[in-house]
gemmi code that builds the backbone of each chain (N, CA, C; Angstrom):
import gemmi

chains = {
    "A": [
        ("MET", (99.300, 81.245, 191.117), (98.219, 80.286, 191.324), (97.337, 80.697, 192.494)),
        ("ARG", (96.041, 80.535, 192.283), (95.101, 80.895, 193.355), (94.738, 79.658, 194.155)),
        ("PHE", (94.617, 79.877, 195.414), (94.184, 78.773, 196.263), (92.702, 78.924, 196.559)),
        ("SER", (92.037, 77.821, 196.531), (90.597, 77.898, 196.737), (90.138, 76.719, 197.582)),
        ("THR", (89.133, 76.968, 198.379), (88.611, 75.883, 199.215), (87.416, 75.193, 198.566)),
        ("THR", (86.994, 75.736, 197.413), (85.831, 75.111, 196.786), (86.256, 73.937, 195.911)),
        ("VAL", (85.325, 73.052, 195.663), (85.615, 71.890, 194.837), (85.673, 72.333, 193.379)),
        ("PRO", (86.732, 71.987, 192.678), (86.833, 72.431, 191.281), (85.799, 71.731, 190.405)),
        ("THR", (85.280, 72.481, 189.436), (84.309, 71.867, 188.536), (84.993, 71.465, 187.226)),
        ("ASP", (86.272, 71.593, 187.227), (87.148, 71.214, 186.138), (86.802, 69.828, 185.575)),
        ("PRO", (86.499, 69.738, 184.282), (86.093, 68.442, 183.741), (87.206, 67.384, 183.750)),
        ("ASP", (88.449, 67.831, 183.910), (89.553, 66.877, 183.926), (89.670, 66.094, 185.233)),
        ("THR", (88.989, 66.589, 186.264), (89.086, 65.896, 187.547), (88.618, 64.455, 187.398)),
        ("HIS", (89.450, 63.547, 187.809), (89.121, 62.129, 187.696), (87.914, 61.805, 188.565)),
        ("GLU", (87.089, 60.909, 188.109), (85.850, 60.653, 188.845), (86.091, 60.110, 190.254)),
        ("ASP", (87.238, 59.493, 190.466), (87.559, 59.014, 191.810), (87.695, 60.155, 192.806)),
        ("PHE", (88.001, 61.322, 192.265), (88.227, 62.451, 193.154), (87.039, 63.403, 193.211)),
        ("GLN", (86.016, 63.073, 192.500), (84.848, 63.935, 192.530), (84.033, 63.659, 193.799)),
        ("PRO", (83.346, 64.700, 194.275), (82.568, 64.475, 195.495), (81.451, 63.467, 195.250)),
        ("THR", (81.265, 62.589, 196.190), (80.186, 61.618, 196.043), (78.960, 62.177, 196.723)),
        ("ASN", (77.827, 61.809, 196.218), (76.587, 62.256, 196.825), (75.786, 61.042, 197.282)),
        ("LYS", (75.912, 60.736, 198.540), (75.210, 59.581, 199.078), (73.702, 59.738, 198.972)),
        ("LEU", (73.264, 60.970, 199.150), (71.824, 61.221, 199.113), (71.245, 60.868, 197.762)),
        ("GLU", (71.956, 61.246, 196.754), (71.449, 61.017, 195.419), (71.326, 59.519, 195.110)),
        ("SER", (72.332, 58.775, 195.520), (72.313, 57.351, 195.191), (71.231, 56.588, 195.958)),
        ("SER", (70.934, 57.066, 197.167), (69.936, 56.339, 197.945), (68.595, 57.071, 197.971)),
        ("GLY", (68.548, 58.243, 197.325), (67.361, 59.086, 197.385), (66.085, 58.409, 196.918)),
        ("LEU", (66.203, 57.613, 195.902), (65.022, 56.998, 195.322), (64.307, 56.085, 196.306)),
        ("SER", (65.049, 55.209, 196.934), (64.404, 54.261, 197.831), (63.828, 54.972, 199.061)),
        ("LEU", (64.536, 55.989, 199.535), (64.015, 56.731, 200.679), (62.745, 57.487, 200.311)),
        ("LYS", (62.759, 58.007, 199.113), (61.571, 58.718, 198.642), (60.390, 57.746, 198.618)),
        ("ASP", (60.678, 56.519, 198.180), (59.630, 55.501, 198.156), (59.118, 55.188, 199.553)),
        ("ILE", (60.046, 55.140, 200.501), (59.651, 54.871, 201.889), (58.702, 55.953, 202.391)),
        ("VAL", (59.092, 57.181, 202.142), (58.264, 58.298, 202.587), (56.906, 58.259, 201.900)),
        ("GLU", (56.923, 57.984, 200.615), (55.684, 57.927, 199.860), (54.753, 56.860, 200.439)),
        ("GLN", (55.336, 55.725, 200.747), (54.576, 54.608, 201.303), (54.026, 54.966, 202.699)),
        ("ASP", (54.883, 55.532, 203.523), (54.494, 55.981, 204.876), (53.247, 56.839, 204.822)),
        ("VAL", (53.331, 57.828, 203.943), (52.295, 58.838, 203.877), (50.998, 58.262, 203.310)),
        ("LYS", (51.162, 57.276, 202.431), (49.994, 56.625, 201.831), (49.327, 55.679, 202.831)),
        ("ASP", (50.138, 54.953, 203.568), (49.616, 53.929, 204.474), (49.076, 54.466, 205.789)),
        ("ASN", (49.553, 55.624, 206.183), (49.161, 56.150, 207.486), (48.406, 57.462, 207.350)),
        ("SER", (47.187, 57.461, 207.879), (46.366, 58.670, 207.774), (47.036, 59.847, 208.454)),
        ("VAL", (47.706, 59.567, 209.562), (48.465, 60.627, 210.222), (49.910, 60.163, 210.358)),
        ("MET", (50.779, 60.861, 209.651), (52.192, 60.483, 209.650), (53.001, 61.683, 210.115)),
        ("ILE", (53.851, 61.448, 211.103), (54.678, 62.557, 211.572), (56.158, 62.180, 211.520)),
        ("TYR", (56.933, 63.060, 210.910), (58.396, 62.908, 210.896), (58.903, 63.870, 211.954)),
        ("MET", (59.568, 63.328, 212.947), (59.895, 64.150, 214.106), (61.283, 63.865, 214.653)),
        ("LYS", (61.661, 64.666, 215.632), (62.926, 64.428, 216.311), (62.620, 63.613, 217.564)),
        ("GLY", (63.082, 62.384, 217.576), (62.791, 61.473, 218.677), (61.570, 60.617, 218.380)),
        ("GLU", (61.107, 59.906, 219.389), (59.937, 59.042, 219.264), (58.743, 59.751, 219.894)),
        ("PRO", (57.505, 59.363, 219.498), (56.343, 59.998, 220.134), (56.376, 59.891, 221.657)),
        ("ALA", (56.867, 58.758, 222.169), (56.923, 58.581, 223.619), (58.057, 59.394, 224.257)),
        ("LEU", (59.045, 59.716, 223.444), (60.195, 60.457, 223.967), (60.717, 61.441, 222.919)),
        ("PRO", (59.975, 62.523, 222.722), (60.410, 63.502, 221.722), (61.701, 64.187, 222.164)),
        ("ARG", (62.529, 64.487, 221.176), (63.825, 65.099, 221.471), (63.833, 66.587, 221.189)),
        ("CYS", (62.674, 67.148, 221.011), (62.614, 68.560, 220.665), (61.247, 69.081, 221.082)),
        ("GLY", (61.213, 70.281, 221.607), (59.966, 70.845, 222.107), (58.878, 70.948, 221.052)),
        ("PHE", (59.278, 71.208, 219.815), (58.286, 71.378, 218.755), (57.676, 70.044, 218.359)),
        ("SER", (58.518, 69.007, 218.299), (58.010, 67.666, 218.000), (57.087, 67.212, 219.116)),
        ("SER", (57.482, 67.499, 220.317), (56.690, 67.135, 221.489), (55.308, 67.800, 221.435)),
        ("LEU", (55.309, 69.064, 221.089), (54.056, 69.823, 221.001), (53.126, 69.218, 219.952)),
        ("ALA", (53.692, 68.905, 218.794), (52.885, 68.360, 217.702), (52.249, 67.019, 218.109)),
        ("VAL", (53.037, 66.172, 218.750), (52.521, 64.878, 219.190), (51.404, 65.077, 220.210)),
        ("LYS", (51.628, 65.992, 221.122), (50.636, 66.264, 222.170), (49.300, 66.693, 221.555)),
        ("VAL", (49.385, 67.608, 220.609), (48.169, 68.102, 219.974), (47.449, 66.971, 219.238)),
        ("LEU", (48.194, 66.184, 218.474), (47.573, 65.114, 217.689), (46.964, 64.035, 218.592)),
        ("ARG", (47.605, 63.783, 219.714), (47.097, 62.774, 220.653), (45.732, 63.150, 221.220)),
        ("GLU", (45.458, 64.450, 221.286), (44.164, 64.933, 221.773), (43.010, 64.293, 221.004)),
        ("TYR", (43.275, 63.945, 219.765), (42.195, 63.462, 218.899), (42.078, 61.948, 218.883)),
        ("LYS", (42.935, 61.292, 219.626), (42.897, 59.833, 219.729), (42.934, 59.135, 218.368)),
        ("VAL", (43.681, 59.682, 217.460), (43.814, 59.039, 216.146), (45.122, 58.240, 216.122)),
        ("PRO", (45.158, 57.166, 215.333), (46.407, 56.413, 215.226), (47.490, 57.305, 214.630)),
        ("LEU", (48.630, 57.265, 215.254), (49.712, 58.169, 214.876), (50.939, 57.350, 214.481)),
        ("ALA", (51.367, 57.501, 213.231), (52.585, 56.809, 212.811), (53.714, 57.822, 212.814)),
        ("ALA", (54.886, 57.405, 213.257), (55.988, 58.354, 213.359), (57.305, 57.746, 212.916)),
        ("ARG", (58.167, 58.608, 212.428), (59.546, 58.212, 212.177), (60.466, 59.241, 212.800)),
        ("ASN", (61.561, 58.728, 213.323), (62.537, 59.584, 213.973), (63.609, 60.001, 212.962)),
        ("ILE", (63.612, 61.267, 212.601), (64.566, 61.714, 211.582), (65.975, 61.884, 212.144)),
        ("LEU", (66.080, 61.886, 213.452), (67.419, 62.004, 214.043), (68.232, 60.737, 213.801)),
        ("GLU", (67.525, 59.636, 213.597), (68.227, 58.377, 213.383), (68.766, 58.241, 211.969)),
        ("ASP", (68.242, 59.034, 211.077), (68.651, 58.890, 209.688), (68.662, 60.226, 208.959)),
        ("PRO", (69.830, 60.834, 208.862), (69.915, 62.141, 208.215), (69.470, 62.111, 206.755)),
        ("GLU", (69.589, 60.983, 206.122), (69.179, 60.915, 204.723), (67.666, 60.890, 204.592)),
        ("LEU", (67.044, 60.260, 205.567), (65.581, 60.252, 205.585), (65.087, 61.687, 205.710)),
        ("LYS", (65.782, 62.452, 206.525), (65.447, 63.851, 206.743), (65.373, 64.596, 205.408)),
        ("SER", (66.385, 64.397, 204.578), (66.397, 65.081, 203.279), (65.281, 64.585, 202.382)),
        ("ALA", (65.004, 63.293, 202.451), (63.957, 62.728, 201.605), (62.595, 63.299, 201.990)),
        ("VAL", (62.362, 63.463, 203.290), (61.087, 64.009, 203.757), (60.942, 65.448, 203.291)),
        ("LYS", (62.025, 66.218, 203.406), (61.980, 67.618, 202.983), (61.595, 67.738, 201.521)),
        ("ALA", (62.214, 66.917, 200.702), (61.911, 66.974, 199.274), (60.472, 66.568, 199.025)),
        ("PHE", (60.006, 65.596, 199.797), (58.652, 65.092, 199.590), (57.593, 66.095, 200.020)),
        ("SER", (57.819, 66.738, 201.134), (56.815, 67.689, 201.615), (56.706, 68.868, 200.661)),
        ("TYR", (57.760, 69.113, 199.920), (57.695, 70.177, 198.924), (56.776, 69.768, 197.777)),
        ("SER", (56.953, 68.543, 197.312), (56.231, 68.125, 196.106), (54.790, 67.723, 196.375)),
        ("SER", (54.467, 67.356, 197.609), (53.164, 66.737, 197.815), (52.072, 67.655, 198.346)),
        ("SER", (52.374, 68.935, 198.493), (51.372, 69.748, 199.159), (50.263, 70.211, 198.234)),
        ("SER", (49.181, 69.540, 198.312), (47.914, 69.863, 197.659), (48.081, 70.562, 196.313)),
        ("GLY", (48.624, 69.862, 195.414), (48.972, 70.250, 194.045), (48.370, 71.501, 193.461)),
        ("THR", (47.182, 71.405, 192.908), (46.682, 72.490, 192.074), (46.408, 73.774, 192.837)),
        ("VAL", (45.828, 73.654, 194.004), (45.488, 74.839, 194.793), (46.750, 75.660, 195.025)),
        ("PHE", (47.764, 74.945, 195.404), (49.065, 75.524, 195.691), (49.590, 76.325, 194.505)),
        ("VAL", (49.647, 75.692, 193.375), (50.209, 76.341, 192.196), (49.341, 77.513, 191.749)),
        ("ASP", (48.027, 77.310, 191.721), (47.137, 78.381, 191.285), (47.324, 79.641, 192.113)),
        ("ALA", (47.355, 79.456, 193.419), (47.492, 80.598, 194.316), (48.764, 81.361, 194.015)),
        ("PHE", (49.787, 80.633, 193.653), (51.063, 81.287, 193.432), (51.172, 81.942, 192.075)),
        ("VAL", (50.468, 81.406, 191.116), (50.464, 82.048, 189.814), (49.843, 83.440, 189.966)),
        ("VAL", (48.790, 83.510, 190.758), (48.125, 84.783, 191.004), (49.038, 85.743, 191.770)),
        ("ALA", (49.730, 85.194, 192.748), (50.532, 86.043, 193.620), (51.674, 86.741, 192.889)),
        ("ASN", (52.326, 86.021, 191.995), (53.342, 86.614, 191.147), (54.400, 87.420, 191.896)),
        ("SER", (54.926, 86.861, 192.960), (55.951, 87.583, 193.723), (57.301, 86.902, 193.576)),
        ("VAL", (58.292, 87.507, 194.188), (59.644, 86.953, 194.143), (59.660, 85.563, 194.772)),
        ("VAL", (58.942, 85.456, 195.872), (58.882, 84.184, 196.592), (58.382, 83.069, 195.676)),
        ("VAL", (57.365, 83.398, 194.911), (56.777, 82.426, 194.005), (57.810, 81.888, 193.026)),
        ("GLU", (58.496, 82.821, 192.411), (59.473, 82.395, 191.407), (60.506, 81.469, 192.016)),
        ("ARG", (60.931, 81.814, 193.199), (61.953, 80.997, 193.837), (61.418, 79.609, 194.151)),
        ("MET", (60.167, 79.548, 194.527), (59.580, 78.255, 194.834), (59.460, 77.400, 193.587)),
        ("LEU", (59.021, 78.040, 192.516), (58.822, 77.277, 191.287), (60.149, 76.839, 190.686)),
        ("GLU", (61.173, 77.570, 191.003), (62.492, 77.159, 190.542), (62.994, 75.943, 191.307)),
        ("GLY", (62.285, 75.619, 192.372), (62.573, 74.373, 193.069), (63.608, 74.453, 194.166)),
        ("GLU", (63.620, 75.552, 194.884), (64.504, 75.618, 196.046), (63.817, 74.871, 197.181)),
        ("THR", (63.851, 73.583, 197.069), (62.992, 72.762, 197.919), (63.239, 72.937, 199.409)),
        ("ASP", (64.455, 72.781, 199.847), (64.719, 72.789, 201.278), (64.312, 74.072, 201.966)),
        ("SER", (64.398, 75.164, 201.241), (64.095, 76.434, 201.860), (62.612, 76.566, 202.175)),
        ("ASN", (61.784, 75.774, 201.519), (60.362, 75.932, 201.714), (59.816, 75.229, 202.947)),
        ("TRP", (60.488, 74.236, 203.391), (60.131, 73.645, 204.665), (61.356, 73.061, 205.330)),
        ("PRO", (62.126, 73.925, 205.977), (63.419, 73.485, 206.494), (63.368, 72.814, 207.864)),
        ("THR", (62.228, 72.863, 208.532), (62.217, 72.421, 209.931), (61.375, 71.168, 210.176)),
        ("PHE", (61.617, 70.554, 211.322), (60.830, 69.411, 211.767), (60.187, 69.759, 213.100)),
        ("PRO", (59.072, 69.133, 213.463), (58.370, 68.041, 212.796), (57.686, 68.459, 211.490)),
        ("GLN", (57.389, 67.438, 210.672), (56.595, 67.645, 209.469), (55.451, 66.637, 209.524)),
        ("ILE", (54.255, 67.145, 209.384), (53.078, 66.301, 209.563), (52.279, 66.148, 208.280)),
        ("PHE", (51.948, 64.899, 207.979), (51.137, 64.587, 206.811), (49.821, 63.977, 207.283)),
        ("ILE", (48.722, 64.495, 206.781), (47.421, 63.925, 207.119), (46.710, 63.545, 205.829)),
        ("LYS", (46.244, 62.311, 205.793), (45.576, 61.767, 204.595), (46.397, 62.012, 203.337)),
        ("GLY", (47.677, 61.787, 203.445), (48.544, 61.882, 202.280), (48.977, 63.279, 201.892)),
        ("GLU", (48.528, 64.266, 202.649), (48.863, 65.639, 202.272), (49.742, 66.296, 203.332)),
        ("PHE", (50.722, 67.036, 202.887), (51.583, 67.747, 203.817), (50.792, 68.882, 204.462)),
        ("VAL", (50.725, 68.871, 205.789), (49.935, 69.864, 206.502), (50.797, 70.998, 207.030)),
        ("GLY", (51.978, 70.646, 207.533), (52.871, 71.681, 208.039), (53.621, 71.237, 209.272)),
        ("GLY", (54.109, 72.213, 210.033), (54.868, 71.919, 211.242), (54.056, 72.187, 212.497)),
        ("SER", (54.733, 72.325, 213.620), (54.032, 72.436, 214.896), (53.207, 73.717, 215.032)),
        ("ASP", (53.695, 74.812, 214.482), (52.925, 76.067, 214.563), (51.581, 75.919, 213.865)),
        ("ILE", (51.628, 75.281, 212.698), (50.403, 75.130, 211.907), (49.433, 74.168, 212.594)),
        ("ILE", (49.967, 73.065, 213.112), (49.121, 72.088, 213.794), (48.429, 72.733, 215.000)),
        ("LEU", (49.199, 73.499, 215.751), (48.638, 74.153, 216.933), (47.567, 75.166, 216.528)),
        ("ASN", (47.871, 75.909, 215.498), (46.922, 76.897, 215.007), (45.614, 76.237, 214.529)),
        ("MET", (45.758, 75.139, 213.782), (44.578, 74.438, 213.266), (43.787, 73.773, 214.385)),
        ("HIS", (44.495, 73.406, 215.435), (43.847, 72.838, 216.610), (42.957, 73.899, 217.255)),
        ("LYS", (43.476, 75.104, 217.348), (42.733, 76.200, 217.971), (41.519, 76.623, 217.152)),
        ("THR", (41.682, 76.617, 215.829), (40.582, 77.087, 214.989), (39.555, 76.003, 214.687)),
        ("GLY", (39.874, 74.761, 215.026), (38.937, 73.681, 214.752), (39.153, 73.009, 213.402)),
        ("GLU", (40.076, 73.559, 212.617), (40.349, 72.983, 211.302), (40.918, 71.567, 211.401)),
        ("LEU", (41.701, 71.363, 212.450), (42.351, 70.064, 212.617), (41.306, 68.985, 212.887)),
        ("LYS", (40.339, 69.315, 213.699), (39.269, 68.376, 214.021), (38.562, 67.966, 212.729)),
        ("GLU", (38.290, 68.967, 211.930), (37.614, 68.743, 210.653), (38.450, 67.805, 209.768)),
        ("MET", (39.732, 68.081, 209.723), (40.631, 67.318, 208.867), (40.792, 65.866, 209.331)),
        ("LEU", (40.733, 65.665, 210.632), (40.953, 64.323, 211.181), (39.660, 63.511, 211.257)),
        ("LYS", (38.570, 64.127, 210.874), (37.272, 63.466, 210.938), (37.294, 62.111, 210.225)),
        ("GLY", (36.779, 61.102, 210.910), (36.645, 59.799, 210.262), (37.880, 58.934, 210.320)),
        ("ILE", (39.014, 59.503, 210.685), (40.244, 58.720, 210.684), (40.252, 57.653, 211.777)),
        ("GLY", (39.966, 58.050, 212.992), (40.028, 57.123, 214.119), (39.178, 55.893, 213.898)),
        ("ALA", (37.931, 56.102, 213.505), (36.981, 55.013, 213.326), (37.440, 54.044, 212.244)),
        ("ALA", (37.869, 54.591, 211.142), (38.250, 53.758, 210.008), (39.497, 52.921, 210.305)),
        ("ASP", (40.443, 53.528, 211.000), (41.698, 52.831, 211.237), (41.665, 51.882, 212.421)),
        ("ALA", (40.679, 52.043, 213.299), (40.645, 51.248, 214.516), (40.179, 49.821, 214.252)),
        ("GLU", (39.567, 49.583, 213.096), (39.033, 48.250, 212.800), (40.104, 47.178, 212.749)),
    ],
    "B": [
        ("MET", (78.592, 81.341, 214.097), (77.844, 82.511, 214.526), (76.356, 82.372, 214.215)),
        ("GLY", (75.571, 82.838, 215.117), (74.126, 82.787, 214.917), (73.654, 83.934, 214.054)),
        ("VAL", (72.372, 84.077, 214.001), (71.760, 85.111, 213.198), (71.243, 86.172, 214.164)),
        ("THR", (71.284, 87.440, 213.732), (70.758, 88.467, 214.621), (69.294, 88.749, 214.308)),
        ("LYS", (68.631, 89.300, 215.297), (67.241, 89.688, 215.170), (67.090, 90.663, 214.004)),
        ("GLU", (68.089, 91.564, 213.858), (68.041, 92.565, 212.797), (68.096, 91.913, 211.412)),
        ("GLN", (68.909, 90.853, 211.292), (68.998, 90.172, 209.997), (67.653, 89.555, 209.618)),
        ("VAL", (67.031, 88.920, 210.607), (65.729, 88.297, 210.365), (64.719, 89.365, 209.972)),
        ("GLU", (64.732, 90.464, 210.703), (63.795, 91.554, 210.413), (63.991, 92.114, 209.019)),
        ("SER", (65.257, 92.333, 208.639), (65.470, 92.974, 207.341), (65.127, 92.034, 206.190)),
        ("SER", (65.375, 90.739, 206.357), (65.015, 89.807, 205.284), (63.510, 89.703, 205.113)),
        ("ILE", (62.799, 89.640, 206.224), (61.339, 89.543, 206.133), (60.770, 90.838, 205.565)),
        ("THR", (61.302, 91.960, 206.017), (60.826, 93.251, 205.523), (61.043, 93.373, 204.015)),
        ("ALA", (62.222, 92.944, 203.567), (62.533, 93.067, 202.144), (61.621, 92.196, 201.281)),
        ("LYS", (61.293, 91.000, 201.739), (60.562, 90.073, 200.872), (59.052, 90.073, 201.066)),
        ("LEU", (58.608, 90.414, 202.273), (57.167, 90.315, 202.509), (56.505, 91.666, 202.794)),
        ("SER", (57.302, 92.723, 202.778), (56.834, 94.078, 203.113), (55.682, 94.088, 204.125)),
        ("PRO", (55.973, 93.671, 205.341), (54.930, 93.585, 206.364), (54.479, 94.946, 206.877)),
        ("SER", (53.210, 95.027, 207.256), (52.737, 96.267, 207.867), (52.984, 96.216, 209.370)),
        ("TYR", (53.168, 95.016, 209.879), (53.573, 94.858, 211.273), (54.501, 93.658, 211.357)),
        ("LEU", (55.576, 93.801, 212.128), (56.517, 92.698, 212.261), (57.110, 92.687, 213.666)),
        ("ALA", (57.068, 91.530, 214.294), (57.723, 91.387, 215.597), (58.609, 90.156, 215.555)),
        ("VAL", (59.883, 90.363, 215.812), (60.823, 89.247, 215.853), (61.374, 89.151, 217.268)),
        ("ILE", (61.232, 87.975, 217.850), (61.739, 87.782, 219.212), (62.809, 86.699, 219.181)),
        ("ASP", (63.967, 87.037, 219.708), (65.045, 86.057, 219.822), (64.757, 85.187, 221.043)),
        ("THR", (64.403, 83.938, 220.804), (64.050, 83.040, 221.914), (65.211, 82.112, 222.272)),
        ("SER", (66.393, 82.424, 221.726), (67.531, 81.530, 221.943), (68.333, 81.918, 223.176)),
        ("GLY", (67.987, 83.051, 223.760), (68.770, 83.529, 224.888), (70.059, 84.195, 224.428)),
        ("GLY", (70.066, 84.648, 223.162), (71.198, 85.431, 222.684), (72.112, 84.761, 221.671)),
        ("CYS", (72.029, 83.432, 221.530), (72.950, 82.787, 220.596), (72.458, 82.853, 219.154)),
        ("GLY", (71.226, 83.340, 218.969), (70.737, 83.571, 217.614), (70.353, 82.331, 216.831)),
        ("ALA", (69.910, 81.297, 217.508), (69.555, 80.068, 216.797), (68.068, 79.788, 216.848)),
        ("SER", (67.343, 80.666, 217.501), (65.923, 80.385, 217.696), (65.125, 81.688, 217.733)),
        ("PHE", (64.113, 81.764, 216.891), (63.329, 82.989, 216.802), (61.842, 82.714, 216.762)),
        ("GLN", (61.124, 83.698, 217.252), (59.673, 83.640, 217.141), (59.261, 84.875, 216.348)),
        ("VAL", (58.416, 84.699, 215.348), (58.031, 85.862, 214.548), (56.516, 86.011, 214.422)),
        ("GLU", (56.116, 87.255, 214.353), (54.721, 87.595, 214.084), (54.731, 88.533, 212.883)),
        ("ILE", (53.975, 88.176, 211.866), (54.001, 88.982, 210.651), (52.580, 89.329, 210.196)),
        ("VAL", (52.399, 90.584, 209.861), (51.150, 90.998, 209.234), (51.531, 91.559, 207.872)),
        ("SER", (51.028, 90.936, 206.810), (51.413, 91.382, 205.480), (50.280, 91.202, 204.486)),
        ("GLU", (50.174, 92.148, 203.584), (49.153, 92.052, 202.535), (49.426, 90.897, 201.591)),
        ("GLN", (50.699, 90.513, 201.529), (51.054, 89.415, 200.627), (50.454, 88.077, 201.042)),
        ("PHE", (49.936, 87.991, 202.256), (49.315, 86.744, 202.721), (47.876, 86.602, 202.221)),
        ("GLU", (47.357, 87.669, 201.645), (45.973, 87.678, 201.188), (45.697, 86.491, 200.251)),
        ("GLY", (44.642, 85.780, 200.538), (44.235, 84.679, 199.659), (45.083, 83.429, 199.767)),
        ("LYS", (45.943, 83.362, 200.761), (46.812, 82.188, 200.884), (46.477, 81.399, 202.143)),
        ("ARG", (46.622, 80.107, 202.034), (46.381, 79.270, 203.195), (47.590, 79.356, 204.137)),
        ("LEU", (47.352, 78.913, 205.355), (48.395, 79.010, 206.368), (49.693, 78.331, 205.935)),
        ("LEU", (49.563, 77.154, 205.343), (50.748, 76.429, 204.895), (51.561, 77.262, 203.893)),
        ("GLU", (50.845, 77.895, 202.980), (51.520, 78.708, 201.963), (52.184, 79.934, 202.596)),
        ("ARG", (51.521, 80.496, 203.588), (52.091, 81.665, 204.278), (53.388, 81.278, 204.986)),
        ("HIS", (53.352, 80.128, 205.634), (54.570, 79.689, 206.325), (55.686, 79.394, 205.330)),
        ("ARG", (55.329, 78.861, 204.201), (56.326, 78.606, 203.161), (56.970, 79.914, 202.700)),
        ("MET", (56.152, 80.946, 202.576), (56.679, 82.243, 202.141), (57.691, 82.773, 203.153)),
        ("VAL", (57.365, 82.597, 204.428), (58.276, 83.071, 205.476), (59.570, 82.249, 205.444)),
        ("ASN", (59.420, 80.949, 205.326), (60.603, 80.091, 205.251), (61.481, 80.477, 204.069)),
        ("ALA", (60.827, 80.758, 202.940), (61.578, 81.107, 201.733), (62.280, 82.453, 201.899)),
        ("ALA", (61.615, 83.374, 202.599), (62.219, 84.691, 202.816), (63.471, 84.578, 203.689)),
        ("LEU", (63.505, 83.548, 204.495), (64.629, 83.388, 205.418), (65.574, 82.253, 205.025)),
        ("THR", (65.618, 81.939, 203.742), (66.458, 80.833, 203.276), (67.876, 80.887, 203.825)),
        ("GLU", (68.497, 82.044, 203.681), (69.885, 82.181, 204.134), (70.001, 82.015, 205.645)),
        ("GLU", (69.123, 82.712, 206.361), (69.173, 82.697, 207.823), (68.891, 81.300, 208.373)),
        ("MET", (68.006, 80.559, 207.681), (67.610, 79.252, 208.204), (68.772, 78.263, 208.270)),
        ("LYS", (69.830, 78.547, 207.534), (70.993, 77.660, 207.600), (71.590, 77.681, 209.007)),
        ("ASP", (71.411, 78.790, 209.709), (71.970, 78.908, 211.057), (70.925, 78.911, 212.163)),
        ("ILE", (69.659, 79.006, 211.736), (68.604, 79.018, 212.756), (68.140, 77.593, 213.003)),
        ("HIS", (68.044, 77.236, 214.260), (67.585, 75.890, 214.590), (66.066, 75.831, 214.630)),
        ("ALA", (65.483, 76.846, 215.218), (64.039, 76.806, 215.377), (63.411, 78.145, 215.031)),
        ("LEU", (62.428, 78.091, 214.151), (61.700, 79.299, 213.795), (60.233, 79.032, 214.087)),
        ("SER", (59.686, 79.814, 214.961), (58.288, 79.636, 215.300), (57.505, 80.807, 214.722)),
        ("ILE", (56.580, 80.491, 213.830), (55.781, 81.547, 213.215), (54.449, 81.575, 213.956)),
        ("THR", (54.347, 82.460, 214.927), (53.141, 82.451, 215.753), (52.007, 83.239, 215.121)),
        ("LYS", (52.367, 84.090, 214.181), (51.318, 84.860, 213.529), (51.721, 85.142, 212.086)),
        ("ALA", (50.823, 84.794, 211.165), (51.036, 85.122, 209.756), (49.665, 85.491, 209.212)),
        ("VAL", (49.316, 86.763, 209.339), (47.962, 87.187, 208.978), (47.962, 88.389, 208.031)),
        ("THR", (46.819, 88.617, 207.437), (46.663, 89.789, 206.573), (46.245, 90.973, 207.466)),
        ("PRO", (46.425, 92.204, 206.973), (46.047, 93.368, 207.788), (44.585, 93.296, 208.250)),
        ("ASP", (43.691, 92.811, 207.387), (42.276, 92.693, 207.756), (42.071, 91.726, 208.913)),
        ("GLN", (42.701, 90.554, 208.790), (42.583, 89.546, 209.841), (43.123, 90.073, 211.162)),
        ("TRP", (44.191, 90.811, 211.048), (44.834, 91.312, 212.262), (43.938, 92.313, 212.980)),
        ("LYS", (43.308, 93.156, 212.171), (42.421, 94.164, 212.731), (41.275, 93.472, 213.477)),
        ("LYS", (40.733, 92.440, 212.846), (39.641, 91.693, 213.476), (40.090, 91.065, 214.790)),
        ("GLN", (41.288, 90.472, 214.753), (41.817, 89.845, 215.968), (41.964, 90.859, 217.096)),
        ("GLN", (42.459, 92.035, 216.741), (42.666, 93.068, 217.755), (41.348, 93.552, 218.330)),
        ("ASP", (40.343, 93.672, 217.446), (39.022, 94.104, 217.905), (38.443, 93.103, 218.882)),
        ("THR", (38.629, 91.813, 218.561), (38.108, 90.752, 219.432), (38.801, 90.811, 220.795)),
        ("GLU", (40.109, 90.980, 220.735), (40.870, 91.039, 221.990), (40.432, 92.221, 222.838)),
        ("LYS", (40.219, 93.341, 222.171), (39.805, 94.548, 222.877), (38.458, 94.348, 223.552)),
        ("SER", (37.525, 93.780, 222.808), (36.185, 93.604, 223.369), (36.206, 92.591, 224.514)),
        ("GLN", (37.123, 91.609, 224.394), (37.250, 90.642, 225.494), (37.833, 91.300, 226.737)),
        ("ALA", (38.801, 92.178, 226.502), (39.446, 92.863, 227.619), (38.480, 93.804, 228.314)),
        ("ALA", (37.618, 94.412, 227.511), (36.653, 95.364, 228.047), (35.549, 94.646, 228.826)),
        ("ALA", (35.228, 93.456, 228.403), (34.128, 92.720, 229.032), (34.468, 92.247, 230.445)),
    ],
}
model = gemmi.Model(1)
for chain_id, residues in chains.items():
    chain = gemmi.Chain(chain_id)
    for i, (resn, *xyz) in enumerate(residues, 1):
        res = gemmi.Residue()
        res.name, res.seqid = resn, gemmi.SeqId(i, " ")
        for name, pos in zip(("N", "CA", "C"), xyz):
            atom = gemmi.Atom()
            atom.name, atom.element = name, gemmi.Element(name[0])
            atom.pos, atom.b_iso = gemmi.Position(*pos), 0.0
            res.add_atom(atom)
        chain.add_residue(res)
    model.add_chain(chain)
structure = gemmi.Structure()
structure.add_model(model)
structure.setup_entities()
C-alpha cells in the first residue's frame, strides 16, 4: 500500500469526509459585494489595512497617490476577510475592460494568452492593493504610480470629484 | 523557502523572452520580495495592465512564495530606447 498526503479523489469517499470549500459556498454573495462596491464607488481600493492606517507599503503608496487627486476614495481591508480577498481576485480577472483585453490577446497568440483564457484567475493578479476606477480594474500600486507620472490617472479621474461631492 | 533571483529570471526569460531584464531581490535575502524591470517585444501593442498580467502569469509558480512583486518597468524595446535617449539628453543638459 502506498501512503499519500494528497486527498483521494476516490468516488467511494463519503461526503462527510470530503474537503469542504468555504469559498465556494460563500463566493456568490462576496462576488455580489465586490460587484456592488465597484459599481457604487468611482474609486474603489481593496487594500491591506485602512486608508488611514495601511498595513503594507504598496497599499500605502496607492492611497497616497489617489489622495493627490482629492477624489472620494472607498476602501475595503482584505486582511480582515480572507474570503473577500479571493472574491476580489476573481473579480478583477473578469472585469478588466472586456473586449479590448480579449482582442489584444487573440492577436498576441502566446503561451501566456492561452493560460489566461483557460482561466487561471489568481495568477493574473495575485497581489494587493487592487484598484478599480469607474467600475474597471486598473491595476496595483505600480500601475497607479506609473499612470500618475504619465498623467493618465488624472485623465481617468476627470469629473469624479465634482460629481461625487454633491 | 523563498524564491531565488535566478528562478525569477529564468521564468521571465522563458515566457517573455526579454531583450533586457533586471531582477532585484528587495527582501534582504529571504526571497519574498522582488523588483523587476523588463524590456520585451511581447509587450508591443499591450496596455500596462495587460503587460503586468503577463508578468504575473509568467511567475505563477513563484508568486506562491513571493509576497511582493514590484514591476517598475514593462516596456517594448522601442519605448526603452526612447526612454534612454531622454535620460541621456537630460544628463547631458
